[in-house]
N, C-alpha and C positions, 0 to 999 in steps of 0.2 A: 389476478391475485390482488386483493385489497390490502393485505397485511403481510409483513415479512418479519419474522423473529430472528434477530441477529445477535451475535456474540463477538466480543473482542477479547482474545486470550492474551493478556498482558503478562508475558512470562519472562523468566530470567534464564536464558540458555547457558549451558556449561560450554565454555570455549573448546571447540574441537571434538566434543564427545557426541557424535551423531546418535548413537544408540540410546544414551541416557536422555537426550533431548527428544528422541522419538517417543520414548515412554511418557515424557511430560506431555507431548502432543496428544497421545492416546488418552491420557488421564483427563486432560481438559476437554477433549471431545466427549468423553463419557459424562463429565459434569454438565457440559452444554446440552447433551441429549436429554438429561434429566430435566432441564429447563425448557425443553421443546424448541431449542434453537434450530433454525433451518440453514443458516449461513454463519460459519465461524471463521474469523480472521486471526492469523498469527502475525507477529512482527517480521521485519526485515531479518533475513538470515536466521530465522528462528530454529532451524535444525542444526546450526553450527556455531553460533556466536559470531561476533563482528570482527574483532582484531585478530584475524587469522594469520595474516602475513604469510610466512613460508608454509603454513599448514593448508593453504588453499587447495593445492593439488591433491592432498591426502583425503580431504573430506568432500571433494567434488563428485557429483553423480550426473548421469544423463537424465533428461526428462523422459524417462522410459518406464512404462508400466511393469516391465519385467525385473527392474531393480528391486531388491528386497525391501529397502526403506520406503520407496515410493509405493510398492505393492501393498504394504500394510496400511499406509495412509489412504490409498484408493479403496481398500476394503472398508475402512471406516467412513468413507464418503458415500456409501450406498444410500443412506437416508439423511445425510446432512452435507451440504456443500462446504468445502474447506479451502481456504487460501493459506498457503504455507510458503515460507521463505527458505531458500536453499542455495548452495553453490552449484551452478550448472556447468558441466563440461560438454563442449561440443565435439564433433568427430575429428576436428583438427587441433584439439588440445588447447582451446581457448577457454577461459573461465569467466563466468558471468555471475553477478548478483541477480538472482532470479526469483520470481514468485510464480507458483503454479496454482491454478484454480482447478480444484478437483470436484467432480460432480457425478454421482451415481456410478462410481467405479471407473470413471474416465478422466483423463487429463483434458480439460475443456479449453484451457488457455494458459500460455506461459508468457510472462512479461520479463524482459531483460532490462535492468537498470540502464537508463539512457545517459545520465549525467553523473560523472564520477568525481566527487570533490577531491582536489589535490591541492589543498591550501590549509594554513593554520595547523590544526591537529590532525587533519585528514590527509591520507596518502593512498587513496583507492586507485589512482591511476598507475601506481607501481605494480599492482597485483591483478587487476581485473581488465577485461575487455569491456567496451561500452556497447550496449544494445543499439540497434539501428532501425527498429520498427516500433510503431505505436498505433494501437487500434483498439476500439471498443469491441465487445463480444456479447453474444446472446447467451443468456442462462434461462433456466426454467422460471426464474423470478423477474426477468426483465433484462435490459441491456446495461452492462457494467463496463467500467474501465478501471485499470490498476496502474498505480504509480508507486515508485519506491523512493522514499526520502528525498534526495537532492532533486529528483524529477519534479517534485511539486514546488520547488523553489523557482522553477521556470514556468511562467504563466502559459506559454505556448503549449505545454504538455496537457494541462487540464483543458485548455480551450479546444485543442484538437480532439480530445476524447468527447467533449460536449458536442462538437460539430459532427462527430461520428455516431452520435445517438446515445451516448452514455447518460443514463438518468441517475445512476448511483456510482460514485467514485470511491474506490477502496484504496486508501493511502496507508502504506506500512513503512515503518522506520525503525532505525536503531539510533535515535537522536540523543546525544550526550548533553548533559547540563553544562551551560556556560553563560556567564554574564548575569546581570541583575536588571530588574525593571522597576519602574516607580510603583508597580502594584505589589511589591514585596514577593515577587515570583522570579523564577529563573528567566533570564532574558530569552533563552532559546525556547522554553515552553510557551512563554507569552507570544513570541513571534509566530510559532507554529499554530497556536490556537487562533490567532487573528487571521492568519492565512487560510486556515480551514474554513473559518466563518465567512471570509471573503469569497472563497470559491462557492460555497453553498448559496450565498446571497446573489452573486452576479451570474452564476450559471443556473440558478434555481434547481439545483441537484441535491440529493442526499450525499453527504460527505462523511465517510467512516474512516477514522484514523486510528490505527493500532500501533502503539509505540512500546518498546521493550523496557524492562527495568534491570537493575543489577549493576555490578562493577566489573570492569575489565581493565587491567593495566592502568589504574588510576582514573579511568573514565567512569562517570556515574550517569546511567541512563534513567531518565526521569518518569517514564510511563505517562500518566495523565491522558490516556486514550479518550477520544471524544466521538460523539455522533451529533452531527448538525443536520437540521431539516432544510428543505428547499427555500424556506423563508429566512434562513440565516440564524434561526434560534437554536440554542443548545438543547438537545434532547437528553443526553446522558453523558457522564464523564466518570472515568475510573480514577482512583486515588493516585497521587504521586508516589513514586519510589516503592510501591508494593506490588507483588504478584497478585493478580486478580482476574476474575472473569466478569466482564461487564456485559450484561444482556439488556436488550430493550426491543420494543416492537415498532417497526416503521409502518406508518399509514401511507401506503403508496398513492392513495387518492389525493394526498396533499400536493403531489406534482401538478395535477390538473388545476386544483384550486389556486395555487400560487401563480401558475403560468397564465391563468385567465386574468388574474388581478394585476400581474406584472409581466407583460408579454415580451420579455427580453429576448427569448429564443426566437419568437416570431419576427421581431424587428431587427435581429442581427443581420449584418451584411457581409458574409464571408467572401463573396466575390470582390467586394471593395478592399477587404484586407489582403486578399490574394494579389490583386492588381498593384496595391501600394507596396507590398513586399517585393514583388518583381521589380518595380521601379527602384526601390531602395537597393536591392541586390545588384541590379545593373549598374547603378551609380557607384556602389562600393567597389565593384570589380574593375571599374575604370580608374580607381585611385591606385597609383603605384605603391 
């Protein structure tokens, strides 16, 4: 496939109201279908909102096609792949910030957030369990990788997906606004945009980032979703602070062109990194 039509659904979920948020998802899927979108991404915890605290267990669902909410989304994914954020409950009553990739009526992949920020304004470690697995996966459009918010503040996450064959990184977040930057933008938005561009440039991957908007308990989520190409150039960006559907077309042939000109993937030495990490970990374990 030479081209891929993608959409980023930059929505404002209603905290704790899964049914209302489900209807918002279905409406954005309908709008995206009118624009011939083939892959539509929603933000982190798009079905529930972010500051759930004690509501976590009430809105949690299993990654199960028989659950009514998931069943409706799977039906909508028959002709369009959809990435959705939700609260996942496992069989032992642990709760995860998860993202499900739905394709042709099937749950193709589930990613559980690996890194739970518990500092400053964040307290995820009080309510969530951390994911323990990371891997790329095959889709009908190519090999993808998914990361959730704090995950992509850790370089090893994106690097591991790249080494596992991901050519498209799907990053979803509920990133609140904080700080200022010299560019007269929010410090948090500027930092994330630079990070996304860095990953696109140094991994020669497409990087799609979908961030939510709206307010919850004094936090303001800034949106500004972006699409970067494998040459590090910005392809498209959604507005700040507004619900919107950002659509664009990816030229997948750009992967070949960029990697021929800049063969970072060819010349990377993962076995060297592996050996040095083993040495560092052995040395660290010897320190009392």
